BAPAVO-898836 format. One record per residue (C-alpha): residue number from 1; x, y, z. Coordinates in nm, 3 decimals. Layout:
NODE, NUM, X, Y, Z $
...
***
This chain:
NODE, 1, 0.000, 0.000, 0.000 $
NODE, 2, 0.279, 0.239, 0.088 $
NODE, 3, 0.471, 0.172, -0.233 $
NODE, 4, 0.153, 0.228, -0.435 $
NODE, 5, 0.103, 0.563, -0.260 $
NODE, 6, 0.466, 0.654, -0.336 $
NODE, 7, 0.406, 0.590, -0.706 $
NODE, 8, 0.141, 0.862, -0.705 $
NODE, 9, 0.355, 1.125, -0.535 $
NODE, 10, 0.553, 1.379, -0.725 $
NODE, 11, 0.929, 1.350, -0.679 $
NODE, 12, 0.945, 1.659, -0.460 $
NODE, 13, 0.632, 1.592, -0.255 $
NODE, 14, 0.704, 1.519, 0.112 $
NODE, 15, 0.372, 1.460, 0.290 $
NODE, 16, 0.340, 1.368, 0.652 $
NODE, 17, 0.200, 1.020, 0.717 $
NODE, 18, -0.016, 0.992, 1.030 $
NODE, 19, -0.125, 0.666, 1.189 $
NODE, 20, -0.202, 0.511, 1.521 $
NODE, 21, 0.073, 0.325, 1.708 $
NODE, 22, -0.009, -0.013, 1.555 $
NODE, 23, 0.279, -0.261, 1.545 $
NODE, 24, 0.293, -0.251, 1.165 $
NODE, 25, 0.371, 0.123, 1.170 $
NODE, 26, 0.657, 0.073, 1.417 $
NODE, 27, 0.842, -0.191, 1.214 $
NODE, 28, 1.190, -0.106, 1.088 $
NODE, 29, 1.098, -0.194, 0.727 $
NODE, 30, 0.805, 0.054, 0.734 $
NODE, 31, 1.018, 0.330, 0.882 $
NODE, 32, 1.297, 0.270, 0.629 $
NODE, 33, 1.050, 0.309, 0.342 $
NODE, 34, 0.937, 0.643, 0.485 $
NODE, 35, 1.295, 0.757, 0.540 $
NODE, 36, 1.390, 0.671, 0.181 $
NODE, 37, 1.127, 0.918, 0.059 $
NODE, 38, 1.193, 1.174, 0.337 $
NODE, 39, 0.838, 1.137, 0.461 $
NODE, 40, 0.785, 1.240, 0.821 $
NODE, 41, 0.599, 0.986, 1.031 $
NODE, 42, 0.340, 1.104, 1.279 $
NODE, 43, 0.164, 0.884, 1.531 $
NODE, 44, -0.124, 0.944, 1.763 $
NODE, 45, -0.045, 0.943, 2.132 $
NODE, 46, -0.041, 0.608, 2.306 $
NODE, 47, -0.389, 0.528, 2.433 $
NODE, 48, -0.521, 0.866, 2.317 $
NODE, 49, -0.814, 0.803, 2.087 $
NODE, 50, -0.880, 1.178, 2.062 $
NODE, 51, -0.575, 1.218, 1.835 $
NODE, 52, -0.767, 1.049, 1.554 $
NODE, 53, -1.109, 1.192, 1.639 $
NODE, 54, -1.132, 1.416, 1.331 $
NODE, 55, -1.054, 1.132, 1.090 $
NODE, 56, -1.279, 0.888, 1.275 $
NODE, 57, -1.560, 1.142, 1.250 $
NODE, 58, -1.499, 1.186, 0.876 $
NODE, 59, -1.499, 0.811, 0.814 $
NODE, 60, -1.822, 0.770, 1.011 $
NODE, 61, -1.983, 1.042, 0.797 $
NODE, 62, -1.841, 0.891, 0.477 $
NODE, 63, -1.986, 0.550, 0.559 $
NODE, 64, -2.324, 0.688, 0.667 $
NODE, 65, -2.377, 0.938, 0.385 $
NODE, 66, -2.202, 0.759, 0.102 $
NODE, 67, -2.094, 0.399, 0.140 $
NODE, 68, -2.398, 0.241, 0.307 $
NODE, 69, -2.643, 0.420, 0.076 $
NODE, 70, -2.490, 0.301, -0.252 $
NODE, 71, -2.405, -0.015, -0.439 $
NODE, 72, -2.104, -0.029, -0.668 $
NODE, 73, -2.060, -0.247, -0.974 $
NODE, 74, -1.682, -0.212, -0.987 $
NODE, 75, -1.382, -0.074, -0.803 $
NODE, 76, -1.356, 0.195, -1.071 $
NODE, 77, -1.713, 0.308, -1.003 $
NODE, 78, -1.647, 0.315, -0.628 $
NODE, 79, -1.330, 0.519, -0.681 $
NODE, 80, -1.501, 0.769, -0.913 $
NODE, 81, -1.798, 0.817, -0.684 $
NODE, 82, -1.572, 0.840, -0.378 $
NODE, 83, -1.373, 1.120, -0.545 $
NODE, 84, -1.703, 1.297, -0.619 $
NODE, 85, -1.820, 1.257, -0.256 $
NODE, 86, -1.492, 1.387, -0.113 $
NODE, 87, -1.513, 1.691, -0.342 $
NODE, 88, -1.873, 1.745, -0.227 $
NODE, 89, -1.772, 1.702, 0.139 $
NODE, 90, -1.491, 1.958, 0.112 $
NODE, 91, -1.646, 2.214, -0.124 $
NODE, 92, -2.026, 2.197, -0.091 $
NODE, 93, -2.140, 2.024, 0.228 $
NODE, 94, -2.198, 2.291, 0.490 $
NODE, 95, -2.123, 2.241, 0.858 $
NODE, 96, -2.294, 2.426, 1.138 $
NODE, 97, -1.969, 2.427, 1.337 $
NODE, 98, -1.801, 2.608, 1.047 $
NODE, 99, -2.048, 2.899, 1.043 $
NODE, 100, -2.262, 2.716, 0.785 $
NODE, 101, -1.975, 2.706, 0.535 $
NODE, 102, -1.807, 2.412, 0.365 $
NODE, 103, -1.459, 2.325, 0.495 $
NODE, 104, -1.292, 2.490, 0.194 $
NODE, 105, -1.508, 2.801, 0.223 $
NODE, 106, -1.431, 2.825, 0.595 $
NODE, 107, -1.055, 2.788, 0.549 $
NODE, 108, -1.032, 3.033, 0.259 $
NODE, 109, -1.254, 3.309, 0.391 $
NODE, 110, -1.082, 3.642, 0.452 $
NODE, 111, -0.980, 3.707, 0.812 $
NODE, 112, -1.164, 3.989, 0.983 $
NODE, 113, -0.926, 4.193, 1.192 $
***
């Protein structure tokens, strides 16, 4: 999975990879692969489920609003519709906590000083 993700990165891209503290993410082979691409590893705090709360919330919403409501005839259809949903989630779906703006609208609005 990691090598497949690397194949999609530009040569100069250096994202941060965040995970929990699962044993597979602590293995030397995993860490070497990250080091070879100069990717910084980030892990949630030990026993601190709140570190992943934002992603867990997103995945719960994704499953409820998208995955459980649809049937897919192929992986390609799932991937295309998932890309569409993520675009909708970021650009169109308003959130009350974000002043009734989408995440992108909220993060790109001018600051009022």
